[in-house]
mmCIF file of the C-alpha atoms, coordinates in Angstrom:
data_MODEL
# 
_entry.id   MODEL 
# 
loop_
_atom_site.group_PDB 
_atom_site.id 
_atom_site.type_symbol 
_atom_site.label_atom_id 
_atom_site.label_alt_id 
_atom_site.label_comp_id 
_atom_site.label_asym_id 
_atom_site.label_entity_id 
_atom_site.label_seq_id 
_atom_site.pdbx_PDB_ins_code 
_atom_site.Cartn_x 
_atom_site.Cartn_y 
_atom_site.Cartn_z 
_atom_site.occupancy 
_atom_site.B_iso_or_equiv 
_atom_site.pdbx_formal_charge 
_atom_site.auth_seq_id 
_atom_site.auth_comp_id 
_atom_site.auth_asym_id 
_atom_site.auth_atom_id 
_atom_site.pdbx_PDB_model_num 
ATOM 1   C CA . MET A 1 1   ? 17.679  9.754   1.624   1.00 0.00 ? 1   MET A CA 1 
ATOM 2   C CA . PRO A 1 2   ? 21.822  8.746   1.432   1.00 0.00 ? 2   PRO A CA 1 
ATOM 3   C CA . SER A 1 3   ? 22.632  5.913   -0.652  1.00 0.00 ? 3   SER A CA 1 
ATOM 4   C CA . THR A 1 4   ? 24.556  4.426   2.205   1.00 0.00 ? 4   THR A CA 1 
ATOM 5   C CA . TYR A 1 5   ? 21.008  3.987   3.883   1.00 0.00 ? 5   TYR A CA 1 
ATOM 6   C CA . LYS A 1 6   ? 21.551  0.387   4.970   1.00 0.00 ? 6   LYS A CA 1 
ATOM 7   C CA . HIS A 1 7   ? 18.264  -1.926  4.997   1.00 0.00 ? 7   HIS A CA 1 
ATOM 8   C CA . ALA A 1 8   ? 19.061  -2.890  8.454   1.00 0.00 ? 8   ALA A CA 1 
ATOM 9   C CA . GLU A 1 9   ? 18.891  0.770   10.189  1.00 0.00 ? 9   GLU A CA 1 
ATOM 10  C CA . VAL A 1 10  ? 15.522  0.671   7.887   1.00 0.00 ? 10  VAL A CA 1 
ATOM 11  C CA . HIS A 1 11  ? 14.201  -2.406  9.807   1.00 0.00 ? 11  HIS A CA 1 
ATOM 12  C CA . LYS A 1 12  ? 15.337  -1.434  13.442  1.00 0.00 ? 12  LYS A CA 1 
ATOM 13  C CA . LYS A 1 13  ? 13.518  1.782   13.130  1.00 0.00 ? 13  LYS A CA 1 
ATOM 14  C CA . VAL A 1 14  ? 10.247  -0.146  11.677  1.00 0.00 ? 14  VAL A CA 1 
ATOM 15  C CA . MET A 1 15  ? 10.831  -2.769  14.110  1.00 0.00 ? 15  MET A CA 1 
ATOM 16  C CA . LEU A 1 16  ? 10.921  -0.056  17.487  1.00 0.00 ? 16  LEU A CA 1 
ATOM 17  C CA . MET A 1 17  ? 7.785   1.945   15.554  1.00 0.00 ? 17  MET A CA 1 
ATOM 18  C CA . LEU A 1 18  ? 5.931   -1.271  15.754  1.00 0.00 ? 18  LEU A CA 1 
ATOM 19  C CA . ARG A 1 19  ? 6.882   -2.439  19.126  1.00 0.00 ? 19  ARG A CA 1 
ATOM 20  C CA . SER A 1 20  ? 6.037   0.910   20.811  1.00 0.00 ? 20  SER A CA 1 
ATOM 21  C CA . ALA A 1 21  ? 2.791   0.333   19.945  1.00 0.00 ? 21  ALA A CA 1 
ATOM 22  C CA . PRO A 1 22  ? 1.364   -1.476  22.708  1.00 0.00 ? 22  PRO A CA 1 
ATOM 23  C CA . ALA A 1 23  ? -1.796  -2.490  20.451  1.00 0.00 ? 23  ALA A CA 1 
ATOM 24  C CA . LEU A 1 24  ? 0.243   -4.177  17.875  1.00 0.00 ? 24  LEU A CA 1 
ATOM 25  C CA . GLU A 1 25  ? 1.649   -6.421  19.718  1.00 0.00 ? 25  GLU A CA 1 
ATOM 26  C CA . PRO A 1 26  ? -0.833  -9.343  18.609  1.00 0.00 ? 26  PRO A CA 1 
ATOM 27  C CA . LEU A 1 27  ? 0.612   -9.026  15.370  1.00 0.00 ? 27  LEU A CA 1 
ATOM 28  C CA . THR A 1 28  ? 4.030   -8.406  15.410  1.00 0.00 ? 28  THR A CA 1 
ATOM 29  C CA . ALA A 1 29  ? 4.004   -11.370 18.165  1.00 0.00 ? 29  ALA A CA 1 
ATOM 30  C CA . LEU A 1 30  ? 3.103   -13.342 15.070  1.00 0.00 ? 30  LEU A CA 1 
ATOM 31  C CA . ILE A 1 31  ? 6.514   -13.648 13.742  1.00 0.00 ? 31  ILE A CA 1 
ATOM 32  C CA . GLY A 1 32  ? 7.930   -15.413 16.814  1.00 0.00 ? 32  GLY A CA 1 
ATOM 33  C CA . ILE A 1 33  ? 4.619   -17.611 17.182  1.00 0.00 ? 33  ILE A CA 1 
ATOM 34  C CA . PHE A 1 34  ? 4.619   -19.055 13.804  1.00 0.00 ? 34  PHE A CA 1 
ATOM 35  C CA . PRO A 1 35  ? 8.075   -19.650 12.658  1.00 0.00 ? 35  PRO A CA 1 
ATOM 36  C CA . ARG A 1 36  ? 7.197   -20.670 8.616   1.00 0.00 ? 36  ARG A CA 1 
ATOM 37  C CA . LEU A 1 37  ? 5.216   -17.218 8.265   1.00 0.00 ? 37  LEU A CA 1 
ATOM 38  C CA . ASP A 1 38  ? 7.030   -14.019 6.580   1.00 0.00 ? 38  ASP A CA 1 
ATOM 39  C CA . MET A 1 39  ? 5.769   -10.840 7.233   1.00 0.00 ? 39  MET A CA 1 
ATOM 40  C CA . TYR A 1 40  ? 6.283   -7.895  5.062   1.00 0.00 ? 40  TYR A CA 1 
ATOM 41  C CA . LEU A 1 41  ? 5.439   -3.901  6.052   1.00 0.00 ? 41  LEU A CA 1 
ATOM 42  C CA . ALA A 1 42  ? 4.435   -1.643  2.724   1.00 0.00 ? 42  ALA A CA 1 
ATOM 43  C CA . GLY A 1 43  ? 2.765   1.206   2.048   1.00 0.00 ? 43  GLY A CA 1 
ATOM 44  C CA . GLY A 1 44  ? 2.368   4.569   3.641   1.00 0.00 ? 44  GLY A CA 1 
ATOM 45  C CA . ALA A 1 45  ? 4.042   3.635   7.223   1.00 0.00 ? 45  ALA A CA 1 
ATOM 46  C CA . LEU A 1 46  ? 7.068   2.332   5.291   1.00 0.00 ? 46  LEU A CA 1 
ATOM 47  C CA . ARG A 1 47  ? 7.330   5.360   3.467   1.00 0.00 ? 47  ARG A CA 1 
ATOM 48  C CA . ASP A 1 48  ? 7.316   7.813   6.371   1.00 0.00 ? 48  ASP A CA 1 
ATOM 49  C CA . ALA A 1 49  ? 10.268  5.607   7.556   1.00 0.00 ? 49  ALA A CA 1 
ATOM 50  C CA . LEU A 1 50  ? 12.137  5.628   4.460   1.00 0.00 ? 50  LEU A CA 1 
ATOM 51  C CA . VAL A 1 51  ? 12.568  9.463   4.321   1.00 0.00 ? 51  VAL A CA 1 
ATOM 52  C CA . GLY A 1 52  ? 12.802  10.437  8.577   1.00 0.00 ? 52  GLY A CA 1 
ATOM 53  C CA . ARG A 1 53  ? 8.923   11.169  8.806   1.00 0.00 ? 53  ARG A CA 1 
ATOM 54  C CA . SER A 1 54  ? 7.732   10.542  12.303  1.00 0.00 ? 54  SER A CA 1 
ATOM 55  C CA . GLU A 1 55  ? 3.813   10.591  11.633  1.00 0.00 ? 55  GLU A CA 1 
ATOM 56  C CA . HIS A 1 56  ? 1.905   7.873   13.139  1.00 0.00 ? 56  HIS A CA 1 
ATOM 57  C CA . SER A 1 57  ? -0.199  5.891   10.018  1.00 0.00 ? 57  SER A CA 1 
ATOM 58  C CA . LYS A 1 58  ? -3.854  5.836   10.195  1.00 0.00 ? 58  LYS A CA 1 
ATOM 59  C CA . ASP A 1 59  ? -3.599  2.062   8.918   1.00 0.00 ? 59  ASP A CA 1 
ATOM 60  C CA . LEU A 1 60  ? -0.860  -0.551  8.096   1.00 0.00 ? 60  LEU A CA 1 
ATOM 61  C CA . ASP A 1 61  ? -0.280  -2.479  5.300   1.00 0.00 ? 61  ASP A CA 1 
ATOM 62  C CA . PHE A 1 62  ? 1.413   -6.296  5.973   1.00 0.00 ? 62  PHE A CA 1 
ATOM 63  C CA . PHE A 1 63  ? 1.696   -9.054  3.569   1.00 0.00 ? 63  PHE A CA 1 
ATOM 64  C CA . LEU A 1 64  ? 2.111   -12.588 4.652   1.00 0.00 ? 64  LEU A CA 1 
ATOM 65  C CA . ALA A 1 65  ? 3.441   -15.459 2.938   1.00 0.00 ? 65  ALA A CA 1 
ATOM 66  C CA . GLY A 1 66  ? 4.754   -18.913 3.727   1.00 0.00 ? 66  GLY A CA 1 
ATOM 67  C CA . GLN A 1 67  ? 3.112   -21.777 4.966   1.00 0.00 ? 67  GLN A CA 1 
ATOM 68  C CA . ASP A 1 68  ? 1.373   -20.293 8.487   1.00 0.00 ? 68  ASP A CA 1 
ATOM 69  C CA . VAL A 1 69  ? -0.837  -17.848 6.793   1.00 0.00 ? 69  VAL A CA 1 
ATOM 70  C CA . ASP A 1 70  ? -3.890  -19.168 7.598   1.00 0.00 ? 70  ASP A CA 1 
ATOM 71  C CA . SER A 1 71  ? -2.631  -20.340 10.819  1.00 0.00 ? 71  SER A CA 1 
ATOM 72  C CA . ALA A 1 72  ? -1.434  -16.882 12.156  1.00 0.00 ? 72  ALA A CA 1 
ATOM 73  C CA . LEU A 1 73  ? -4.699  -15.350 10.505  1.00 0.00 ? 73  LEU A CA 1 
ATOM 74  C CA . ALA A 1 74  ? -6.633  -17.456 12.488  1.00 0.00 ? 74  ALA A CA 1 
ATOM 75  C CA . HIS A 1 75  ? -5.126  -16.599 15.852  1.00 0.00 ? 75  HIS A CA 1 
ATOM 76  C CA . LEU A 1 76  ? -5.257  -13.161 15.296  1.00 0.00 ? 76  LEU A CA 1 
ATOM 77  C CA . LYS A 1 77  ? -9.165  -13.454 14.885  1.00 0.00 ? 77  LYS A CA 1 
ATOM 78  C CA . GLY A 1 78  ? -8.751  -13.922 18.807  1.00 0.00 ? 78  GLY A CA 1 
ATOM 79  C CA . PHE A 1 79  ? -7.646  -10.502 19.079  1.00 0.00 ? 79  PHE A CA 1 
ATOM 80  C CA . GLY A 1 80  ? -9.362  -6.991  17.974  1.00 0.00 ? 80  GLY A CA 1 
ATOM 81  C CA . LYS A 1 81  ? -11.411 -7.641  15.196  1.00 0.00 ? 81  LYS A CA 1 
ATOM 82  C CA . LEU A 1 82  ? -10.934 -9.156  11.671  1.00 0.00 ? 82  LEU A CA 1 
ATOM 83  C CA . THR A 1 83  ? -13.174 -8.563  8.782   1.00 0.00 ? 83  THR A CA 1 
ATOM 84  C CA . PRO A 1 84  ? -12.781 -8.369  5.498   1.00 0.00 ? 84  PRO A CA 1 
ATOM 85  C CA . GLY A 1 85  ? -11.523 -4.863  3.753   1.00 0.00 ? 85  GLY A CA 1 
ATOM 86  C CA . PRO A 1 86  ? -13.042 -3.268  0.757   1.00 0.00 ? 86  PRO A CA 1 
ATOM 87  C CA . LEU A 1 87  ? -11.833 -5.249  -1.862  1.00 0.00 ? 87  LEU A CA 1 
ATOM 88  C CA . GLY A 1 88  ? -12.027 -8.675  0.392   1.00 0.00 ? 88  GLY A CA 1 
ATOM 89  C CA . SER A 1 89  ? -8.074  -8.562  1.440   1.00 0.00 ? 89  SER A CA 1 
ATOM 90  C CA . PRO A 1 90  ? -8.194  -9.335  5.681   1.00 0.00 ? 90  PRO A CA 1 
ATOM 91  C CA . ARG A 1 91  ? -8.615  -6.262  7.585   1.00 0.00 ? 91  ARG A CA 1 
ATOM 92  C CA . TRP A 1 92  ? -7.571  -6.267  11.576  1.00 0.00 ? 92  TRP A CA 1 
ATOM 93  C CA . PHE A 1 93  ? -8.754  -3.294  13.992  1.00 0.00 ? 93  PHE A CA 1 
ATOM 94  C CA . PRO A 1 94  ? -6.385  -3.870  17.318  1.00 0.00 ? 94  PRO A CA 1 
ATOM 95  C CA . GLU A 1 95  ? -9.122  -1.788  18.752  1.00 0.00 ? 95  GLU A CA 1 
ATOM 96  C CA . PRO A 1 96  ? -12.655 -1.836  19.389  1.00 0.00 ? 96  PRO A CA 1 
ATOM 97  C CA . GLY A 1 97  ? -14.143 1.757   18.409  1.00 0.00 ? 97  GLY A CA 1 
ATOM 98  C CA . SER A 1 98  ? -11.142 2.978   16.852  1.00 0.00 ? 98  SER A CA 1 
ATOM 99  C CA . ASP A 1 99  ? -10.468 3.806   13.462  1.00 0.00 ? 99  ASP A CA 1 
ATOM 100 C CA . PHE A 1 100 ? -7.172  2.598   13.063  1.00 0.00 ? 100 PHE A CA 1 
ATOM 101 C CA . TYR A 1 101 ? -6.294  -0.610  11.062  1.00 0.00 ? 101 TYR A CA 1 
ATOM 102 C CA . CYS A 1 102 ? -3.897  -3.341  9.335   1.00 0.00 ? 102 CYS A CA 1 
ATOM 103 C CA . ASP A 1 103 ? -4.433  -4.503  6.214   1.00 0.00 ? 103 ASP A CA 1 
ATOM 104 C CA . VAL A 1 104 ? -3.375  -8.206  6.557   1.00 0.00 ? 104 VAL A CA 1 
ATOM 105 C CA . ILE A 1 105 ? -2.641  -9.617  2.837   1.00 0.00 ? 105 ILE A CA 1 
ATOM 106 C CA . PRO A 1 106 ? -1.810  -13.174 1.961   1.00 0.00 ? 106 PRO A CA 1 
ATOM 107 C CA . VAL A 1 107 ? 0.718   -12.589 -1.252  1.00 0.00 ? 107 VAL A CA 1 
ATOM 108 C CA . THR A 1 108 ? -0.963  -15.660 -2.755  1.00 0.00 ? 108 THR A CA 1 
ATOM 109 C CA . ARG A 1 109 ? -4.405  -13.958 -2.823  1.00 0.00 ? 109 ARG A CA 1 
ATOM 110 C CA . PHE A 1 110 ? -3.535  -10.402 -3.304  1.00 0.00 ? 110 PHE A CA 1 
ATOM 111 C CA . TYR A 1 111 ? -5.389  -9.838  -6.033  1.00 0.00 ? 111 TYR A CA 1 
ATOM 112 C CA . ASN A 1 112 ? -5.336  -6.256  -8.270  1.00 0.00 ? 112 ASN A CA 1 
ATOM 113 C CA . GLY A 1 113 ? -6.692  -7.148  -11.387 1.00 0.00 ? 113 GLY A CA 1 
ATOM 114 C CA . LEU A 1 114 ? -3.876  -8.878  -12.916 1.00 0.00 ? 114 LEU A CA 1 
ATOM 115 C CA . TRP A 1 115 ? -2.515  -12.377 -12.058 1.00 0.00 ? 115 TRP A CA 1 
ATOM 116 C CA . ARG A 1 116 ? -2.313  -14.113 -8.725  1.00 0.00 ? 116 ARG A CA 1 
ATOM 117 C CA . CYS A 1 117 ? 0.673   -13.449 -7.176  1.00 0.00 ? 117 CYS A CA 1 
ATOM 118 C CA . ARG A 1 118 ? 3.575   -16.376 -5.782  1.00 0.00 ? 118 ARG A CA 1 
ATOM 119 C CA . ASP A 1 119 ? 5.734   -13.999 -3.664  1.00 0.00 ? 119 ASP A CA 1 
ATOM 120 C CA . ILE A 1 120 ? 6.398   -10.408 -2.500  1.00 0.00 ? 120 ILE A CA 1 
ATOM 121 C CA . VAL A 1 121 ? 7.923   -9.074  -5.207  1.00 0.00 ? 121 VAL A CA 1 
ATOM 122 C CA . ASP A 1 122 ? 4.902   -9.864  -7.378  1.00 0.00 ? 122 ASP A CA 1 
ATOM 123 C CA . VAL A 1 123 ? 2.720   -8.105  -4.932  1.00 0.00 ? 123 VAL A CA 1 
ATOM 124 C CA . LEU A 1 124 ? 5.246   -4.774  -5.482  1.00 0.00 ? 124 LEU A CA 1 
ATOM 125 C CA . ASN A 1 125 ? 5.016   -5.005  -9.516  1.00 0.00 ? 125 ASN A CA 1 
ATOM 126 C CA . GLN A 1 126 ? 1.094   -5.165  -9.709  1.00 0.00 ? 126 GLN A CA 1 
ATOM 127 C CA . PHE A 1 127 ? 1.499   -1.833  -7.241  1.00 0.00 ? 127 PHE A CA 1 
ATOM 128 C CA . ASP A 1 128 ? -0.220  1.329   -8.190  1.00 0.00 ? 128 ASP A CA 1 
ATOM 129 C CA . PHE A 1 129 ? 2.890   3.493   -7.764  1.00 0.00 ? 129 PHE A CA 1 
ATOM 130 C CA . THR A 1 130 ? 6.621   3.478   -7.594  1.00 0.00 ? 130 THR A CA 1 
ATOM 131 C CA . ALA A 1 131 ? 7.327   4.526   -4.062  1.00 0.00 ? 131 ALA A CA 1 
ATOM 132 C CA . ASN A 1 132 ? 4.638   2.499   -2.991  1.00 0.00 ? 132 ASN A CA 1 
ATOM 133 C CA . ALA A 1 133 ? 6.174   -0.581  -4.544  1.00 0.00 ? 133 ALA A CA 1 
ATOM 134 C CA . VAL A 1 134 ? 8.775   -1.017  -1.773  1.00 0.00 ? 134 VAL A CA 1 
ATOM 135 C CA . ALA A 1 135 ? 8.600   -3.814  1.228   1.00 0.00 ? 135 ALA A CA 1 
ATOM 136 C CA . LEU A 1 136 ? 10.282  -4.513  4.367   1.00 0.00 ? 136 LEU A CA 1 
ATOM 137 C CA . ASP A 1 137 ? 10.522  -8.109  5.130   1.00 0.00 ? 137 ASP A CA 1 
ATOM 138 C CA . LEU A 1 138 ? 10.284  -8.161  9.123   1.00 0.00 ? 138 LEU A CA 1 
ATOM 139 C CA . ARG A 1 139 ? 11.710  -11.490 9.381   1.00 0.00 ? 139 ARG A CA 1 
ATOM 140 C CA . SER A 1 140 ? 15.253  -10.225 7.945   1.00 0.00 ? 140 SER A CA 1 
ATOM 141 C CA . PRO A 1 141 ? 16.596  -6.712  7.491   1.00 0.00 ? 141 PRO A CA 1 
ATOM 142 C CA . ARG A 1 142 ? 15.870  -6.954  3.419   1.00 0.00 ? 142 ARG A CA 1 
ATOM 143 C CA . LEU A 1 143 ? 14.311  -4.359  1.541   1.00 0.00 ? 143 LEU A CA 1 
ATOM 144 C CA . HIS A 1 144 ? 12.581  -5.208  -1.330  1.00 0.00 ? 144 HIS A CA 1 
ATOM 145 C CA . ASN A 1 145 ? 12.324  -2.536  -4.400  1.00 0.00 ? 145 ASN A CA 1 
ATOM 146 C CA . PRO A 1 146 ? 12.328  -3.723  -7.505  1.00 0.00 ? 146 PRO A CA 1 
ATOM 147 C CA . GLN A 1 147 ? 10.097  -0.243  -9.502  1.00 0.00 ? 147 GLN A CA 1 
ATOM 148 C CA . ASN A 1 148 ? 13.336  1.707   -7.709  1.00 0.00 ? 148 ASN A CA 1 
ATOM 149 C CA . GLY A 1 149 ? 10.760  2.921   -5.705  1.00 0.00 ? 149 GLY A CA 1 
ATOM 150 C CA . ILE A 1 150 ? 13.420  4.581   -3.362  1.00 0.00 ? 150 ILE A CA 1 
ATOM 151 C CA . ARG A 1 151 ? 14.358  6.422   -5.954  1.00 0.00 ? 151 ARG A CA 1 
ATOM 152 C CA . ASP A 1 152 ? 11.538  8.318   -7.096  1.00 0.00 ? 152 ASP A CA 1 
ATOM 153 C CA . LEU A 1 153 ? 10.276  8.211   -3.394  1.00 0.00 ? 153 LEU A CA 1 
ATOM 154 C CA . THR A 1 154 ? 14.033  10.503  -2.423  1.00 0.00 ? 154 THR A CA 1 
ATOM 155 C CA . GLY A 1 155 ? 12.928  12.542  -5.676  1.00 0.00 ? 155 GLY A CA 1 
ATOM 156 C CA . ARG A 1 156 ? 9.297   12.824  -4.194  1.00 0.00 ? 156 ARG A CA 1 
ATOM 157 C CA . ILE A 1 157 ? 8.698   11.451  -7.877  1.00 0.00 ? 157 ILE A CA 1 
ATOM 158 C CA . MET A 1 158 ? 4.748   10.216  -8.911  1.00 0.00 ? 158 MET A CA 1 
ATOM 159 C CA . ARG A 1 159 ? 5.406   7.398   -11.639 1.00 0.00 ? 159 ARG A CA 1 
ATOM 160 C CA . ALA A 1 160 ? 3.580   4.575   -12.097 1.00 0.00 ? 160 ALA A CA 1 
ATOM 161 C CA . VAL A 1 161 ? 4.296   1.069   -12.079 1.00 0.00 ? 161 VAL A CA 1 
ATOM 162 C CA . ARG A 1 162 ? 1.961   -0.350  -14.741 1.00 0.00 ? 162 ARG A CA 1 
ATOM 163 C CA . PHE A 1 163 ? -1.404  0.986   -16.957 1.00 0.00 ? 163 PHE A CA 1 
ATOM 164 C CA . ASP A 1 164 ? -2.028  -2.856  -18.244 1.00 0.00 ? 164 ASP A CA 1 
ATOM 165 C CA . TYR A 1 165 ? -5.048  -2.923  -15.544 1.00 0.00 ? 165 TYR A CA 1 
ATOM 166 C CA . PRO A 1 166 ? -8.349  -4.905  -17.259 1.00 0.00 ? 166 PRO A CA 1 
ATOM 167 C CA . GLU A 1 167 ? -10.920 -2.484  -17.761 1.00 0.00 ? 167 GLU A CA 1 
ATOM 168 C CA . LYS A 1 168 ? -13.430 -4.633  -15.788 1.00 0.00 ? 168 LYS A CA 1 
ATOM 169 C CA . PRO A 1 169 ? -15.066 -3.580  -11.809 1.00 0.00 ? 169 PRO A CA 1 
ATOM 170 C CA . VAL A 1 170 ? -13.201 -3.861  -8.947  1.00 0.00 ? 170 VAL A CA 1 
ATOM 171 C CA . LEU A 1 171 ? -15.592 -6.254  -7.535  1.00 0.00 ? 171 LEU A CA 1 
ATOM 172 C CA . PRO A 1 172 ? -18.788 -7.705  -8.855  1.00 0.00 ? 172 PRO A CA 1 
ATOM 173 C CA . GLY A 1 173 ? -21.556 -4.869  -10.183 1.00 0.00 ? 173 GLY A CA 1 
ATOM 174 C CA . ALA A 1 174 ? -19.206 -2.370  -8.598  1.00 0.00 ? 174 ALA A CA 1 
ATOM 175 C CA . ALA A 1 175 ? -19.093 1.155   -10.653 1.00 0.00 ? 175 ALA A CA 1 
ATOM 176 C CA . LEU A 1 176 ? -15.520 1.229   -10.262 1.00 0.00 ? 176 LEU A CA 1 
ATOM 177 C CA . SER A 1 177 ? -13.006 -0.010  -12.573 1.00 0.00 ? 177 SER A CA 1 
ATOM 178 C CA . TRP A 1 178 ? -9.832  -1.264  -12.134 1.00 0.00 ? 178 TRP A CA 1 
ATOM 179 C CA . PRO A 1 179 ? -7.895  1.187   -14.307 1.00 0.00 ? 179 PRO A CA 1 
ATOM 180 C CA . ALA A 1 180 ? -10.288 4.291   -13.120 1.00 0.00 ? 180 ALA A CA 1 
ATOM 181 C CA . MET A 1 181 ? -9.200  3.338   -9.502  1.00 0.00 ? 181 MET A CA 1 
ATOM 182 C CA . LEU A 1 182 ? -5.429  3.541   -10.366 1.00 0.00 ? 182 LEU A CA 1 
ATOM 183 C CA . TRP A 1 183 ? -6.318  6.899   -12.302 1.00 0.00 ? 183 TRP A CA 1 
ATOM 184 C CA . CYS A 1 184 ? -7.940  8.178   -8.774  1.00 0.00 ? 184 CYS A CA 1 
ATOM 185 C CA . ARG A 1 185 ? -4.898  6.725   -6.549  1.00 0.00 ? 185 ARG A CA 1 
ATOM 186 C CA . ILE A 1 186 ? -2.501  8.856   -8.371  1.00 0.00 ? 186 ILE A CA 1 
ATOM 187 C CA . LEU A 1 187 ? -4.169  11.572  -8.266  1.00 0.00 ? 187 LEU A CA 1 
ATOM 188 C CA . HIS A 1 188 ? -4.670  11.636  -4.799  1.00 0.00 ? 188 HIS A CA 1 
ATOM 189 C CA . TYR A 1 189 ? -1.279  10.208  -3.653  1.00 0.00 ? 189 TYR A CA 1 
ATOM 190 C CA . THR A 1 190 ? 0.548   13.031  -5.453  1.00 0.00 ? 190 THR A CA 1 
ATOM 191 C CA . ALA A 1 191 ? -1.928  15.944  -4.012  1.00 0.00 ? 191 ALA A CA 1 
ATOM 192 C CA . ALA A 1 192 ? -1.089  14.015  -0.570  1.00 0.00 ? 192 ALA A CA 1 
ATOM 193 C CA . LEU A 1 193 ? 2.570   13.740  -0.778  1.00 0.00 ? 193 LEU A CA 1 
ATOM 194 C CA . ASP A 1 194 ? 3.130   16.726  -2.510  1.00 0.00 ? 194 ASP A CA 1 
ATOM 195 C CA . PHE A 1 195 ? 4.645   14.901  -5.630  1.00 0.00 ? 195 PHE A CA 1 
ATOM 196 C CA . LYS A 1 196 ? 5.844   15.830  -9.267  1.00 0.00 ? 196 LYS A CA 1 
ATOM 197 C CA . ILE A 1 197 ? 4.167   13.633  -12.141 1.00 0.00 ? 197 ILE A CA 1 
ATOM 198 C CA . GLU A 1 198 ? 6.499   12.388  -14.632 1.00 0.00 ? 198 GLU A CA 1 
ATOM 199 C CA . PRO A 1 199 ? 5.734   12.472  -17.955 1.00 0.00 ? 199 PRO A CA 1 
ATOM 200 C CA . VAL A 1 200 ? 4.877   9.359   -18.939 1.00 0.00 ? 200 VAL A CA 1 
ATOM 201 C CA . THR A 1 201 ? 2.785   9.090   -16.155 1.00 0.00 ? 201 THR A CA 1 
ATOM 202 C CA . MET A 1 202 ? 0.878   12.571  -16.846 1.00 0.00 ? 202 MET A CA 1 
ATOM 203 C CA . ALA A 1 203 ? 0.219   11.356  -20.083 1.00 0.00 ? 203 ALA A CA 1 
ATOM 204 C CA . TRP A 1 204 ? -1.973  8.327   -19.524 1.00 0.00 ? 204 TRP A CA 1 
ATOM 205 C CA . LEU A 1 205 ? -3.522  10.621  -16.439 1.00 0.00 ? 205 LEU A CA 1 
ATOM 206 C CA . GLU A 1 206 ? -4.410  13.265  -19.079 1.00 0.00 ? 206 GLU A CA 1 
ATOM 207 C CA . GLY A 1 207 ? -5.337  10.824  -22.205 1.00 0.00 ? 207 GLY A CA 1 
ATOM 208 C CA . ASN A 1 208 ? -7.956  8.960   -19.244 1.00 0.00 ? 208 ASN A CA 1 
ATOM 209 C CA . ARG A 1 209 ? -9.694  11.824  -17.739 1.00 0.00 ? 209 ARG A CA 1 
ATOM 210 C CA . ARG A 1 210 ? -12.927 9.732   -18.629 1.00 0.00 ? 210 ARG A CA 1 
ATOM 211 C CA . PHE A 1 211 ? -12.233 8.168   -15.685 1.00 0.00 ? 211 PHE A CA 1 
ATOM 212 C CA . ALA A 1 212 ? -12.939 11.047  -13.514 1.00 0.00 ? 212 ALA A CA 1 
ATOM 213 C CA . ALA A 1 213 ? -16.682 10.244  -13.550 1.00 0.00 ? 213 ALA A CA 1 
ATOM 214 C CA . GLN A 1 214 ? -15.591 7.609   -11.373 1.00 0.00 ? 214 GLN A CA 1 
ATOM 215 C CA . ALA A 1 215 ? -14.321 9.308   -8.856  1.00 0.00 ? 215 ALA A CA 1 
ATOM 216 C CA . ARG A 1 216 ? -17.736 9.321   -6.460  1.00 0.00 ? 216 ARG A CA 1 
ATOM 217 C CA . ALA A 1 217 ? -17.451 5.574   -7.084  1.00 0.00 ? 217 ALA A CA 1 
ATOM 218 C CA . PHE A 1 218 ? -14.009 5.593   -5.645  1.00 0.00 ? 218 PHE A CA 1 
ATOM 219 C CA . GLU A 1 219 ? -14.966 7.223   -2.510  1.00 0.00 ? 219 GLU A CA 1 
ATOM 220 C CA . LYS A 1 220 ? -17.840 4.861   -1.798  1.00 0.00 ? 220 LYS A CA 1 
ATOM 221 C CA . THR A 1 221 ? -15.617 1.852   -2.475  1.00 0.00 ? 221 THR A CA 1 
ATOM 222 C CA . ILE A 1 222 ? -12.092 2.858   -1.166  1.00 0.00 ? 222 ILE A CA 1 
ATOM 223 C CA . PHE A 1 223 ? -11.890 6.323   0.604   1.00 0.00 ? 223 PHE A CA 1 
ATOM 224 C CA . PRO A 1 224 ? -12.330 10.079  0.019   1.00 0.00 ? 224 PRO A CA 1 
ATOM 225 C CA . LEU A 1 225 ? -9.841  11.461  -2.641  1.00 0.00 ? 225 LEU A CA 1 
ATOM 226 C CA . HIS A 1 226 ? -7.915  14.346  -1.479  1.00 0.00 ? 226 HIS A CA 1 
ATOM 227 C CA . PRO A 1 227 ? -9.496  18.094  -2.142  1.00 0.00 ? 227 PRO A CA 1 
ATOM 228 C CA . GLN A 1 228 ? -7.132  19.207  -4.547  1.00 0.00 ? 228 GLN A CA 1 
ATOM 229 C CA . ALA A 1 229 ? -6.951  15.746  -6.442  1.00 0.00 ? 229 ALA A CA 1 
ATOM 230 C CA . LEU A 1 230 ? -9.066  15.901  -9.363  1.00 0.00 ? 230 LEU A CA 1 
ATOM 231 C CA . SER A 1 231 ? -8.127  19.475  -9.847  1.00 0.00 ? 231 SER A CA 1 
ATOM 232 C CA . LEU A 1 232 ? -4.433  18.179  -10.036 1.00 0.00 ? 232 LEU A CA 1 
ATOM 233 C CA . LEU A 1 233 ? -4.280  17.644  -13.859 1.00 0.00 ? 233 LEU A CA 1 
ATOM 234 C CA . ASN A 1 234 ? -4.606  21.279  -14.601 1.00 0.00 ? 234 ASN A CA 1 
ATOM 235 C CA . MET A 1 235 ? -2.387  22.445  -11.487 1.00 0.00 ? 235 MET A CA 1 
ATOM 236 C CA . GLN A 1 236 ? 0.324   20.572  -12.671 1.00 0.00 ? 236 GLN A CA 1 
ATOM 237 C CA . ASN A 1 237 ? 0.081   21.571  -16.503 1.00 0.00 ? 237 ASN A CA 1 
ATOM 238 C CA . ASP A 1 238 ? -0.157  25.402  -15.257 1.00 0.00 ? 238 ASP A CA 1 
ATOM 239 C CA . GLY A 1 239 ? 2.957   24.837  -13.231 1.00 0.00 ? 239 GLY A CA 1 
# 
């Protein structure tokens, strides 16, 4: 992506993408209905927009902030289905019977095993890898990029944001721990995005191969792993 890439250009492209999907209208309309609501897009759909991909995402990740968050979520309940996701955050299905969904996560209730967040930068600084740690403000054309994720996305580099997640279950009684979830996600997305793992992240992955024992718990709790994820460490070393 060129260094002259403008925030406003990304904002325009993303808003066109969102508004081209009629099923998303109740969600995108929230900004106009609730003036004290801030909404951010992160995750795969934003990654695709930043690198010029045109694929349609099967899910979208939104973060909500401001004084109107609860009112906005209550309003959204009248359209589609709003239900807790795997880790408890609100998940909205706009069309009954469809696999497509949007996670609509209140910033101050986002929890990734560390501390509670106060703003979108707190959220991004607790993400799994840098190319994921980018968010677009949908109300004003501003990109939040505290971990230089756009640079790593452009270079197709897999770099973990941090490794200090506590060694405790992601949910009470769950067999999956926070560090094991990070371990699995890094390998999954490296394979899915065809990234190259940078040395510090690689050393952490290799030093924690024990987390492979929690791969089944990850798939049961989060989503199926990429077929090449668990063999990726050996493949990268051979390369």
